[in-house]
C-alpha positions in Angstrom: 57.0 -41.3 -9.1 59.1 -38.7 -10.9 57.9 -40.0 -14.2 54.2 -39.8 -13.1 54.7 -36.2 -12.0 56.3 -35.4 -15.4 53.5 -37.0 -17.3 50.9 -35.2 -15.2 52.7 -31.9 -15.8 52.9 -32.5 -19.5 49.2 -33.3 -19.6 48.3 -30.2 -17.7 50.6 -28.1 -20.0 48.9 -29.7 -23.1 45.4 -29.0 -21.8 46.4 -25.4 -20.9 47.8 -24.9 -24.4 44.7 -26.3 -26.1 42.4 -24.1 -24.0 44.6 -21.0 -24.9 44.6 -21.9 -28.6 40.8 -22.4 -28.6 40.3 -19.0 -26.8 42.6 -17.3 -29.4 40.7 -19.0 -32.3 37.4 -17.9 -30.8 38.6 -14.3 -30.5 40.0 -14.3 -34.0 36.7 -15.7 -35.4 34.7 -12.5 -34.5 33.6 -10.1 -37.1 34.4 -6.4 -36.7 32.4 -4.6 -39.4 34.4 -1.8 -41.1 31.4 0.6 -41.1 31.4 0.8 -37.3 33.5 2.8 -34.9 34.6 1.2 -31.7 35.3 2.2 -28.1 38.0 0.6 -26.0 35.2 -0.3 -23.6 33.7 -2.6 -26.3 30.7 -0.5 -27.4 30.3 0.3 -31.1 28.8 3.3 -32.9 27.3 3.2 -36.4 26.9 6.7 -37.9 24.0 7.3 -40.3 23.6 11.1 -40.9 23.3 12.6 -37.4 22.0 9.3 -35.8 24.3 6.9 -34.1 23.3 3.4 -33.4 25.0 2.0 -30.2 25.5 -1.6 -29.2 28.2 -3.9 -27.8 30.7 -5.9 -29.8 30.7 -9.7 -30.4 33.9 -9.8 -28.3 32.1 -8.2 -25.4 29.2 -10.6 -25.7 31.5 -13.6 -25.8 33.5 -12.4 -22.7 30.2 -11.9 -20.8 28.9 -15.3 -21.5 25.2 -16.0 -21.1 23.4 -12.6 -20.8 20.4 -12.6 -18.5 19.5 -8.9 -18.0 19.9 -5.6 -19.7 19.1 -2.1 -18.4 18.9 0.9 -20.8 17.8 4.5 -20.5 14.5 5.9 -21.8 13.8 7.6 -25.1 14.3 11.3 -24.6 17.1 10.8 -22.1 20.6 12.1 -22.9 23.8 10.2 -22.9 27.3 11.7 -22.4 30.4 10.3 -24.1 32.3 8.1 -21.6 29.5 8.1 -19.0 27.5 5.0 -18.0 24.2 4.7 -19.8 23.1 1.2 -18.6 24.2 -2.2 -17.5 24.4 -5.7 -19.0 24.3 -8.6 -16.6 25.5 -12.1 -17.4 25.9 -15.3 -15.3 29.5 -14.1 -14.9 29.3 -10.4 -14.2 27.5 -7.1 -14.3 29.1 -4.6 -16.6 28.5 -0.9 -17.1 27.7 0.3 -20.7 29.6 3.4 -21.6 28.3 5.9 -24.2 30.6 6.3 -27.2 29.0 9.7 -28.0 27.0 12.5 -26.5 23.4 12.9 -27.6 19.7 12.4 -27.1 18.1 9.0 -27.3 15.6 8.8 -30.0 15.0 5.1 -30.1 15.6 2.1 -27.7 15.5 -1.5 -28.7 12.7 -2.5 -26.3 12.4 -6.2 -27.4 16.1 -6.7 -26.4 15.1 -5.7 -22.8 12.8 -8.7 -22.7 15.2 -11.1 -24.4 18.7 -9.9 -23.7 20.2 -13.2 -24.7 19.6 -12.2 -28.3 22.7 -10.0 -28.0 24.6 -13.2 -28.8 22.7 -13.8 -32.0 23.3 -10.5 -33.9 25.1 -7.8 -31.9 25.8 -5.6 -35.0 22.3 -6.0 -36.5 19.0 -6.8 -34.7 20.6 -6.6 -31.2 21.5 -2.9 -31.3 20.7 -1.0 -28.0 20.1 2.7 -28.6 19.8 5.2 -31.4 21.1 8.6 -30.4 20.9 12.0 -32.2 24.5 13.0 -32.2 25.4 16.4 -30.6 29.2 16.4 -31.0 30.4 14.7 -34.2 34.0 15.4 -33.4 33.7 12.8 -30.5 33.8 10.1 -33.1 37.3 11.1 -34.2 38.5 9.4 -31.0 36.9 6.1 -31.9 38.8 3.0 -33.0 38.6 1.7 -36.5 37.7 -2.0 -37.0 41.4 -2.8 -37.5 42.5 -0.9 -34.4 39.8 -2.6 -32.3 40.7 -6.0 -33.7 44.3 -5.5 -32.7 43.3 -4.4 -29.2 41.1 -7.5 -28.5 43.3 -10.0 -30.3 46.4 -8.6 -28.6 48.2 -8.1 -31.9 
């Protein structure tokens, strides 16, 4: 019986190690574009002039799993850095979205509200969430670079 228990323990350890390795490989496979700035809450900001495009990272999408609902504010509303601006709901959880900057919303990705599962397809491209006219450019100085964000989520 002792041998059976040892074999079962080894099998469980092997399976756990394989799952851990697969999870690490999955996290390491994500792209973190260098032209973006990242929040430790997994939102990104792409600065173009005084307009910031906001979305969530591929890592966040992966952690959420199948996304089923997205709530975003209206065009004309303001967002404040660090404050909740919406929610994303998956089969696993409902998570608040935090604004990486302060500003006025000038555009919202309305098609994404109807098909939030598209976040998984192209989070840094077609699946952006908001475009905001930036009020305080200095807020972006606190953002993480792609390398800093990668280190945070990969645990390096």
